[in-house]
N, C-alpha and C positions, 0 to 999 in steps of 0.2 A: 212735550206739553200740551195741555187737552185743551179745548177750545172753553171750557168749564172754568181753566183757572183765569184765564184774560178777562171773560167777563165780570168775575167776583170784585166788586171794587168796594171801597168805605165809601157809599154814599147811600140815600135812602131808596127804597125799591119805588120806582115808577107803577103807579095805581090810576085804574081810569073806575073803577067798579070801587063799590063799598066796602065790600070784602076781598083783601088780596089775594083769596084761595080763586077766585072767579078770576083774575089777571092770569095766575099762574095756568088754570084750567083752561082757559081761551089762547094762551101761548102752545098750547100742547096741542089744542085744534091745530091752530096755525101751521105749526110744525109737520103735522100730517095731511094736512090739503096742501102744503109744500110738496110731499113726498108722493100724494099720491099725483099731482100734475106732472114731476118729475118721471113718475110711472108713467102716464099717459103718452106722454111726450116719447117717451122711449119704444114703449109698446108700436105707437103710431110707423115709427122710423124703423123697428124689426118686421112690420107686417111691410110696408113698401118695399125693404129689401128683399124678403118672401116672394113679393110679387115680381119685382123685379129677375128672381132666380129662377121662375116659374116653378115654385114650390105650391103657391098658391095663385087662385085667380081673384080678381076684383069682385068680392062679396062674397069669397066665399065663408069668411067669418060672420057674417051675417044672417046665413041660413037658417031657416027654424030645426031645432033639433030634434032627433029621433024621440018616439015614446021612452026606451031605455035612457038615451044622453038626458034626457029630461028628469025620470025619475033620481038617476045618480046625483045632477043637479040638484033637485032637491033635498034631495038627504044631506047633502054638504053645505047646502044653503041653510036648514035648517039648525043644522051641528053649528053653524058658523052665528048665525043670528041667538042663538040659546047661549052660547060662549059671548057674547059681547052684551045683551040684554040682563045676562042674571044679576048683575052690580045693581040695576035698578030694583031687585026685591029686598033690598036692605038687609040683608041676610049674611053671614061670616062665610066665609068660603075654607079660608085655614084652618085648620085644625089646633092653631094655637090656645091661649086664653081666651076665656068668652066673659 
C-alpha cells in the first residue's frame, strides 16, 4: 500500500489560498524543505563520523576552493540554475503538442 492511497479520502481538500493550486505547490515546497533538512542532518552526521575516523579535520570542508575547483563548481552551478529557472520563461520544454 502506498502512502497516497491512505491520504485520499472522500472529503473536500483543505485550502489556505484562494487558488488550490497554490496550496498544492506550497505542499510540494514544504515536502522538499523537509527533505533538505533531513539531508543536512545526515550530512552533519557523516562529517562527524569522517572527523572521528581521521579522514577529515575540523574545518576541511570550509576551506576556500582552488581556482580549478571553483571553475568546476561554477560550471555545475550554472547548469543547475539554468535547469531550475528555465521554467520561469514560460516556454514549452516538451516536444509534444503546442
